[in-house]
DRENKE-732915 format. One line per 5 residues: their letters; for each residue x, y, z of N, C-alpha, C, CB. Coordinates in nm, 2 decimals, always signed. Each point is the difference from the previous one (the first is absolute). Glycine has a CB too. Layout:
A = X/Y/Z/X/Y/Z/X/Y/Z/X/Y/Z  ...
//
This chain:
XXXXX = +0.08/-0.12/+0.00/-0.08/+0.12/+0.00/+0.09/+0.13/+0.00/-0.18/-0.13/+0.12  +0.29/+0.13/-0.05/+0.08/+0.12/-0.01/+0.04/+0.04/-0.14/+0.09/-0.05/+0.23  -0.06/-0.05/-0.31/+0.03/+0.03/-0.14/-0.11/+0.06/-0.07/+0.15/-0.19/+0.00  -0.28/+0.15/+0.03/-0.11/+0.06/-0.07/-0.02/+0.15/+0.04/-0.11/-0.23/+0.00  +0.13/+0.25/+0.13/-0.01/+0.14/+0.05/+0.11/+0.09/-0.07/-0.09/-0.08/+0.22
XXXXX = +0.21/+0.03/-0.23/+0.10/+0.07/-0.07/-0.03/+0.02/-0.15/+0.17/-0.09/+0.16  -0.23/-0.01/-0.22/-0.04/+0.01/-0.15/-0.11/+0.11/-0.01/+0.07/-0.25/-0.04  -0.17/+0.24/+0.12/-0.11/+0.10/-0.01/+0.06/+0.14/+0.03/-0.17/-0.17/+0.08  +0.26/+0.19/+0.01/+0.06/+0.13/+0.03/+0.08/+0.04/-0.12/+0.01/-0.05/+0.24  +0.06/-0.04/-0.31/+0.08/+0.04/-0.11/-0.10/+0.04/-0.12/+0.18/-0.16/+0.07
XXXXX = -0.29/+0.09/-0.09/-0.09/+0.04/-0.10/-0.07/+0.14/+0.03/-0.05/-0.25/-0.04  +0.03/+0.28/+0.16/-0.05/+0.13/+0.04/+0.11/+0.10/+0.02/-0.19/-0.12/+0.11  +0.31/+0.09/-0.14/+0.11/+0.09/+0.01/+0.02/+0.05/+0.14/-0.03/+0.06/-0.25  +0.02/-0.15/+0.34/+0.01/+0.04/+0.14/+0.13/-0.07/+0.06/-0.25/+0.03/+0.03  +0.32/+0.05/+0.05/+0.11/-0.06/+0.07/-0.04/-0.03/+0.15/+0.17/+0.13/-0.15
XXXXX = -0.16/-0.25/+0.19/-0.05/-0.04/+0.13/+0.12/-0.04/+0.09/-0.22/-0.07/-0.09  +0.22/+0.11/+0.21/+0.09/-0.05/+0.10/-0.04/-0.14/+0.04/+0.05/+0.24/+0.09  +0.04/-0.31/-0.02/-0.03/-0.14/+0.04/-0.12/+0.01/+0.09/+0.24/-0.07/-0.02  -0.25/+0.17/+0.11/-0.11/+0.01/+0.09/-0.13/+0.02/-0.07/+0.15/+0.09/+0.17  -0.15/+0.00/-0.27/-0.12/+0.02/-0.08/-0.04/-0.12/-0.08/+0.06/+0.24/-0.02
XXXXX = +0.03/-0.31/-0.04/-0.03/-0.12/-0.07/-0.07/-0.11/+0.09/+0.20/+0.04/-0.15  -0.15/-0.05/+0.28/-0.05/-0.09/+0.09/-0.15/+0.04/+0.04/+0.23/-0.05/+0.09  -0.24/+0.18/-0.07/-0.14/+0.06/+0.03/-0.10/-0.03/-0.11/+0.11/+0.18/+0.14  -0.07/-0.15/-0.27/-0.08/-0.02/-0.11/-0.03/-0.15/-0.03/+0.08/+0.21/-0.09  +0.02/-0.30/+0.12/-0.02/-0.14/-0.01/-0.12/-0.05/+0.09/+0.25/-0.03/-0.06
XXXXX = -0.25/+0.08/+0.18/-0.11/-0.03/+0.09/-0.13/+0.05/-0.04/+0.16/+0.00/+0.18  -0.16/+0.12/-0.23/-0.12/+0.06/-0.05/-0.05/-0.07/-0.13/+0.07/+0.22/+0.10  +0.01/-0.25/-0.19/-0.04/-0.08/-0.12/-0.05/-0.13/+0.04/+0.17/+0.12/-0.14  -0.11/-0.19/+0.23/-0.05/-0.13/+0.05/-0.14/+0.01/+0.05/+0.23/-0.07/+0.05  -0.25/+0.17/+0.03/-0.14/+0.03/+0.06/-0.10/+0.02/-0.11/+0.11/+0.10/+0.21
XXXXX = -0.07/-0.01/-0.31/-0.09/+0.03/-0.11/-0.04/-0.13/-0.08/+0.10/+0.23/-0.01  +0.00/-0.31/-0.02/-0.02/-0.12/-0.07/-0.09/-0.10/+0.08/+0.22/+0.03/-0.12  -0.20/-0.04/+0.25/-0.08/-0.08/+0.08/-0.15/+0.05/+0.00/+0.20/-0.05/+0.15  -0.22/+0.18/-0.15/-0.13/+0.05/-0.01/-0.07/-0.03/-0.13/+0.07/+0.18/+0.15  +0.01/-0.17/-0.26/-0.06/-0.04/-0.13/-0.03/-0.15/-0.01/+0.14/+0.18/-0.10
XXXXX = -0.06/-0.26/+0.17/-0.03/-0.14/+0.00/-0.13/-0.02/+0.08/+0.24/-0.06/-0.01  -0.26/+0.13/+0.12/-0.13/-0.02/+0.07/-0.12/+0.05/-0.08/+0.13/+0.03/+0.21  -0.11/+0.08/-0.28/-0.11/+0.05/-0.08/-0.04/-0.09/-0.11/+0.08/+0.23/+0.05  +0.02/-0.30/-0.11/-0.02/-0.09/-0.11/-0.08/-0.12/+0.04/+0.21/+0.07/-0.11  -0.21/-0.10/+0.24/-0.07/-0.12/+0.06/-0.15/+0.04/+0.03/+0.22/-0.09/+0.09
XXXXX = -0.25/+0.21/-0.09/-0.14/+0.04/+0.03/-0.09/-0.04/-0.11/+0.08/+0.19/+0.13  -0.21/-0.22/-0.10/-0.09/-0.04/-0.09/-0.06/+0.12/-0.07/-0.06/-0.20/+0.13  +0.05/+0.19/-0.27/-0.05/+0.11/-0.07/-0.16/-0.01/+0.00/+0.21/+0.01/-0.15  -0.28/+0.10/+0.14/-0.14/-0.01/-0.01/-0.05/-0.07/-0.12/-0.02/+0.21/+0.13  -0.09/-0.28/-0.11/-0.05/-0.08/-0.12/-0.05/+0.09/-0.11/-0.07/-0.18/+0.16
XXXXX = +0.08/+0.14/-0.28/-0.05/+0.08/-0.11/-0.14/-0.03/-0.03/+0.23/+0.00/-0.10  -0.30/+0.10/+0.05/-0.14/-0.03/-0.03/+0.00/-0.07/-0.14/-0.09/+0.20/+0.13  -0.03/-0.23/-0.18/-0.01/-0.08/-0.13/+0.06/+0.07/-0.12/-0.20/-0.09/+0.09  +0.24/+0.22/-0.08/+0.05/+0.07/-0.11/+0.15/+0.03/+0.01/-0.22/+0.10/-0.03  +0.29/-0.16/+0.13/+0.14/+0.02/+0.01/+0.03/+0.13/+0.08/+0.04/-0.13/-0.21
XXXXX = -0.14/+0.18/+0.27/+0.02/+0.13/+0.08/+0.00/-0.03/+0.15/-0.10/+0.13/-0.19  +0.18/-0.06/+0.26/-0.01/-0.01/+0.15/-0.12/+0.08/+0.04/+0.26/-0.03/+0.03  -0.35/-0.03/+0.05/-0.12/+0.07/+0.04/+0.04/+0.12/+0.09/-0.14/-0.21/-0.02  +0.07/+0.32/+0.01/+0.03/+0.11/+0.08/-0.04/-0.02/+0.15/-0.04/+0.15/-0.20  +0.13/-0.12/+0.29/-0.03/-0.01/+0.14/-0.01/+0.14/+0.06/+0.12/-0.22/+0.01
XXXXX = -0.13/+0.32/-0.10/-0.01/+0.14/+0.05/-0.15/+0.03/+0.02/+0.22/+0.06/-0.11  -0.25/+0.03/+0.20/-0.13/+0.04/+0.02/-0.04/+0.11/-0.10/+0.01/-0.06/+0.24  -0.13/+0.09/-0.26/-0.04/+0.10/-0.09/+0.03/+0.14/+0.06/-0.19/-0.15/-0.09  +0.22/+0.25/+0.01/+0.02/+0.13/+0.06/-0.13/+0.06/+0.05/+0.19/+0.04/-0.16  -0.18/+0.03/+0.27/-0.12/+0.06/+0.05/+0.04/+0.15/+0.03/-0.08/-0.22/+0.11
XXXXX = +0.00/+0.31/-0.17/+0.02/+0.14/+0.01/-0.07/+0.04/+0.13/+0.01/+0.04/-0.25  +0.07/+0.02/+0.34/-0.05/+0.05/+0.13/+0.04/+0.15/+0.01/+0.02/-0.23/+0.11  -0.11/+0.30/-0.05/+0.03/+0.15/+0.02/+0.12/+0.01/+0.11/-0.24/+0.07/-0.07  +0.32/+0.02/+0.04/+0.11/+0.03/+0.10/-0.05/+0.10/+0.10/+0.18/-0.05/-0.17  -0.16/+0.03/+0.30/-0.06/+0.08/+0.10/+0.07/+0.14/+0.01/-0.06/-0.21/+0.12
XXXXX = +0.18/+0.22/-0.15/+0.07/+0.13/+0.02/+0.09/+0.04/-0.11/-0.02/-0.04/+0.24  -0.03/+0.07/-0.36/+0.09/+0.04/-0.11/+0.08/+0.12/+0.02/-0.16/-0.10/-0.15  +0.12/+0.19/+0.24/+0.07/+0.12/+0.03/+0.13/-0.03/+0.07/-0.21/+0.13/+0.02  +0.21/-0.24/+0.06/+0.13/-0.04/+0.07/+0.10/-0.04/-0.11/-0.13/-0.08/+0.20  +0.09/+0.01/-0.30/+0.10/-0.04/-0.11/+0.05/+0.12/-0.07/-0.12/-0.22/-0.03
XXXXX = +0.03/+0.31/-0.01/+0.05/+0.12/-0.07/+0.09/+0.08/+0.09/-0.21/+0.00/-0.15  +0.18/+0.00/+0.28/+0.08/+0.08/+0.09/+0.14/-0.05/+0.01/-0.21/+0.04/+0.13  +0.24/-0.16/-0.17/+0.14/-0.05/+0.00/+0.08/+0.05/-0.12/-0.09/-0.21/+0.11  +0.03/+0.27/-0.21/+0.07/+0.04/-0.12/+0.09/+0.12/+0.04/-0.19/-0.08/-0.15  +0.31/+0.09/+0.09/+0.09/+0.11/+0.03/-0.07/+0.13/-0.06/+0.21/-0.15/+0.00
XXXXX = -0.27/+0.14/-0.12/-0.07/+0.11/-0.06/-0.14/-0.05/-0.04/+0.22/+0.11/-0.08  -0.32/-0.02/+0.10/-0.13/-0.04/-0.05/-0.08/+0.12/-0.05/+0.00/-0.19/+0.17  -0.09/+0.16/-0.25/-0.09/+0.11/-0.06/-0.14/-0.05/+0.01/+0.19/+0.09/-0.16  -0.27/-0.02/+0.24/-0.13/-0.05/+0.02/+0.00/-0.13/+0.07/-0.08/+0.12/-0.20  +0.01/-0.22/+0.16/+0.00/-0.13/+0.06/+0.09/-0.10/-0.08/-0.23/+0.04/+0.08
XXXXX = +0.33/+0.02/-0.15/+0.08/-0.09/-0.09/+0.15/+0.02/+0.04/-0.17/+0.01/-0.18  +0.25/-0.11/+0.15/+0.14/+0.01/+0.00/+0.05/+0.09/-0.11/+0.02/-0.23/+0.11  +0.08/+0.31/-0.08/+0.06/+0.09/-0.10/+0.13/-0.06/-0.03/-0.12/+0.21/+0.08  +0.15/-0.23/-0.21/+0.12/-0.06/-0.05/+0.06/+0.08/-0.11/-0.08/-0.23/+0.07  +0.21/+0.21/-0.10/+0.06/+0.08/-0.10/-0.05/-0.05/-0.14/+0.21/+0.03/+0.14
XXXX = -0.22/+0.06/-0.23/-0.04/-0.03/-0.13/+0.11/-0.08/-0.07/-0.15/+0.20/-0.02  +0.11/-0.32/-0.04/+0.10/-0.08/-0.06/+0.00/+0.00/-0.15/-0.01/-0.14/+0.20  -0.10/+0.19/-0.26/-0.02/+0.01/-0.14/-0.03/+0.14/-0.05/-0.07/-0.25/+0.00  +0.11/+0.29/-0.11/-0.03/+0.13/-0.05/-0.14/-0.01/-0.07/+0.24/+0.06/-0.03
//
């Protein structure tokens, strides 16, 4: 694994000390272990059309109780709106 860390560092044009290489070796090992765990997870079943069924809820529009509080956070405002710099002519 130390050779792999050195090779990756070389590809990224990084110079690593021995301490940094050891640190990154441990981090890379942890990342690869996590990917291994993720690959073992079961994927959701596909519906009859090859699509993953949506597990998201429908959007629900709700009134916001205090819009003035949000506009009050703006560094500059005009009326009830945020004031921003013009970006187009």
